[in-house]
C-alpha positions in Angstrom: 24.0 -10.8 3.9 22.3 -13.8 5.4 19.0 -13.2 7.3 18.8 -9.5 6.7 16.1 -8.1 4.5 17.4 -5.0 2.7 15.1 -2.3 1.5 16.6 -0.4 -1.4 15.8 2.8 -3.3 15.5 0.7 -6.4 13.0 -1.6 -4.7 10.9 1.5 -3.8 11.2 2.8 -7.3 9.9 -0.5 -8.7 7.0 -0.5 -6.3 6.0 2.9 -7.6 6.1 1.7 -11.2 4.0 -1.4 -10.2 1.5 0.8 -8.4 0.9 2.9 -11.5 0.3 -0.3 -13.5 -2.1 -1.8 -11.0 -5.9 -1.3 -11.4 -6.1 0.0 -7.8 -3.3 2.4 -8.5 -1.4 1.1 -5.5 0.5 -2.0 -4.4 2.0 -3.4 -1.3 5.2 -5.2 -0.5 5.0 -7.4 2.6 8.1 -7.7 4.8 6.4 -10.2 7.1 6.6 -13.9 6.1 2.9 -14.8 6.4 -0.5 -13.3 6.8 -0.7 -15.2 10.1 2.3 -13.3 11.6 1.5 -11.5 14.8 3.0 -8.3 13.4 2.4 -7.2 9.8 5.0 -5.0 8.2 4.6 -3.7 4.7 5.3 -0.9 2.2 2.4 0.6 0.2 3.1 2.6 -2.9 0.3 4.6 -4.6 -0.4 7.0 -7.4 -2.5 10.2 -7.1 -5.6 8.3 -8.2 -5.5 5.6 -5.6 -8.6 5.4 -3.4 -8.2 4.3 0.2 -11.8 3.7 1.2 -12.5 5.1 4.7 -12.3 2.3 7.2 -11.4 1.3 10.7 -9.8 -1.7 12.4 -12.0 -2.6 15.4 -9.2 -4.5 17.2 -5.9 -3.3 15.7 -3.7 -0.2 15.8 -1.5 1.0 13.0 1.9 2.7 13.0 2.9 4.5 9.7 6.0 6.3 8.4 5.7 8.1 5.0 9.0 7.6 3.2 8.3 9.2 -0.2 5.8 11.8 -1.4 2.9 13.1 0.5 -0.4 11.8 2.0 -3.1 13.6 3.8 -4.7 11.4 6.4 -8.2 12.1 7.7 -9.9 10.9 10.8 -13.8 10.8 10.8 -16.4 10.5 13.5 -19.1 7.8 13.3 -21.3 10.1 11.3 -18.7 10.6 8.5 -17.5 14.1 9.5 -13.8 14.9 9.2 -12.5 15.6 12.7 -8.8 15.6 11.9 -6.6 16.1 8.8 -2.9 16.0 8.6 -0.3 16.2 5.8 2.3 13.6 6.3 5.6 13.1 4.5 9.2 13.9 4.1 9.7 17.7 4.2 6.6 18.2 6.4 6.5 18.6 10.2 4.8 15.2 10.4 6.4 12.1 8.9 4.4 9.4 10.6 1.7 8.6 13.1 0.0 5.8 15.1 -3.7 5.4 15.0 -5.5 3.5 17.7 -8.0 0.8 16.9 -11.6 1.5 16.0 -10.9 5.0 14.5 -12.4 5.8 11.0 -9.7 7.0 8.7 -8.6 7.4 5.1 -5.5 8.1 3.1 -5.4 10.7 0.3 -2.3 10.6 -1.9 -1.3 14.2 -2.5 1.8 13.4 -4.7 2.3 10.8 -7.3 4.6 7.9 -6.3 3.9 8.3 -2.6 5.0 5.4 -0.3 4.4 4.6 3.3 5.7 1.9 5.6 3.0 0.4 7.9 3.3 -1.8 11.0 0.1 -3.2 12.5 -1.1 -6.1 14.6 -1.6 -9.4 12.9 -2.7 -11.8 11.9 -4.3 -10.4 8.7 -7.9 -11.3 8.1 -10.0 -9.7 5.3 -12.6 -9.0 7.9 -10.1 -7.1 10.1 -11.2 -3.8 8.3 -14.6 -2.4 8.5 -15.5 0.0 5.7 -17.6 3.1 6.3 -21.2 2.7 5.0 -21.1 6.4 3.9 -18.2 5.8 1.5 -18.4 4.1 -2.0 -16.9 0.7 -2.6 -13.6 0.8 -4.6 -15.2 -0.2 -7.9 -18.2 2.0 -7.6 -18.8 4.4 -10.6 -18.6 7.6 -8.5 -15.3 6.8 -6.7 -13.3 9.5 -8.6 -15.9 12.1 -7.5 -15.7 10.9 -3.9 -11.9 11.0 -4.0 -12.0 14.6 -5.3 -14.2 15.5 -2.3 -11.7 13.8 0.0 -8.8 15.7 -1.5 -10.6 19.0 -0.9 -12.3 18.2 2.5 -11.6 20.3 5.5 -12.1 19.6 9.2 -15.9 19.7 9.6 -16.8 18.3 6.2 -19.6 15.7 6.4 -19.5 12.7 4.0 -22.6 10.8 5.3 
């Protein structure tokens, strides 16, 4: 079919395999043509050990649908306290969400091979995300300990 971009189950299966082989334990597949596109559309596949550092997008919203597996999404206040936590995925009451700009948040994969589809405002700039100072960088030695704390955090847990 000319002009139509088809998303197949095989493509999603392959993304999951690629995520497991990637050092970050996740990988994305962009549907948009260019990082300068005004709307960014992408699939992100992750393993259980993928760390999504708490961050916010000062000027951009995000809309997400979880299509496989399970993620817990947490929202934090400026001090690093969990103020919301939701389990999102097929078979749950919540399968997607939209988060406004300037909200601290993080993803926690709760099932191996989890995949979400994200739509957000473009264009993409590396500086369009601000990372929480109270969270370790992705390559820090204590990331696995921090990720374990995220997996077990409840509303009210303070990370700062």
